[in-house]
C-alpha angles and dihedrals in degrees: 000000000000121000112278093014113137118236124206133185127217129197137172116213140178125024119352121250138169114282102037093116091046089054093048088051092047093053096037102046094045092048093044103040102030101036105020096236123156116234135212121193115208118214125236099004117274090353089073091055092049094047095036091237113155146131133216113257110213127171092273092054090051095049124096096015102099095096098033120109124226122028130288088215097052124228143232139181093239110152108196094195097047114112121222136166087288093062098155091055096040094049090055092061096084088050090053090051094051091046093050092044091055096041091054091050094236119178095193142000119219112206114197112193151085134283097309092046093050092047090053090047090055092051090050089051088055087057090058102264117138102239135178123184130214114196120230130163138125086227096065087214102126110126118238099031131081092211141025127193115250091045098090092049093050092048090052093049094046093045092051091050091051090047089058092049090057091070094047092047091049094047093053098031091237140143110245118204115199121194115210130191125246108120108224096343128081101208096109095043093046095050096040091045093052093043092052098041099251112188094206122029119186119191130173093245096062118059111228135208118214092210091055090050091049092048090051094049092047089051091053090050091049089053089058097256102146100206144014136208119219116192113198129190113226091230101058116127116260121206114251122256119264086262089060093247118130120257117248099189121113113273093235093053092048094050092046092051092049094047093053091044094052101035102029088224116138107259134183131184133215125191110204094196123163094354085084091064102047139081137038119332121252118251089258093054091048089056094045093048091046093049095047092045095048091046089052088057089051088052090053091052093054094041095245095157131166088040140105127227108244146171123245099186103306094334125093123230141156121252131191115267087215089064093042090054093059094088147290124313110241133192114272109234088230094053110146093236090059090051092050091049092050089053087060090053095257110161120226094182095261136093100255 
């Protein structure tokens, strides 16, 4: 590193998703080629910062990765501020990070990840580290941005899977229940369900009634429609057991069992699981990841620290990590896409 040259660190943390490498490339190539910074890539998310495990990212390392799934840096769900039974050790992790950050002479740390990653980034900023966040998640639930990379790819994957289930459901005259990821937010389920023509879409933000769902499915059967597709978000609330204890079964399995029990119609469930997170990013996610990454490098250049690169419509802006850390972004019950879907007689499990 030449005298006076800025040095930045990059990490990818949390669950993997399509577009991580495109984001690394967006940050790295802009910082390297436009501003002449040197770049270190930390391995396995925040673990790499704690363990001081990194590699130099030159132009060659950043070439040929735009279309590649996964992350060349690796990832982990390490939460440096989370207390466990080994409190003394755990609580020293932030100190290790600050120490390594200073020893390496870093001018900024770019944290690419979802809600947990951005919350940790904010806490590191409070310790005096120059931090910039880049939002990724298939759930699209990061507060402060209208869009995250990884979301478009996951919608495409989930929609294609549901498309394929249409033919199976039709062939056997069954109800097919499909469970989609998303944690406590319904963005992925809503968009994939609408894109694939789901008849029933259940998301965490709209309370559902099993009797209303059964009534709707029975009506479809009476009209001569031989099958139905029910798209269920993994994070919907499940009623407690008769003992009062919470249910721990998958949401899709519970809904499928209840539908068959109430309606008598043959019902099967499919849990898409991790297949939604893998593979090469869509063209849209490559663009989103590139834009967010390159914008993060611009933020570094102007010293806009303690912020996250974000979308406001189609425009890019920086938002406070303190605000981002306040919680997940959920689907408003009056979201226009819900209204459009209702106009097509899509059932959301309520009476509207």
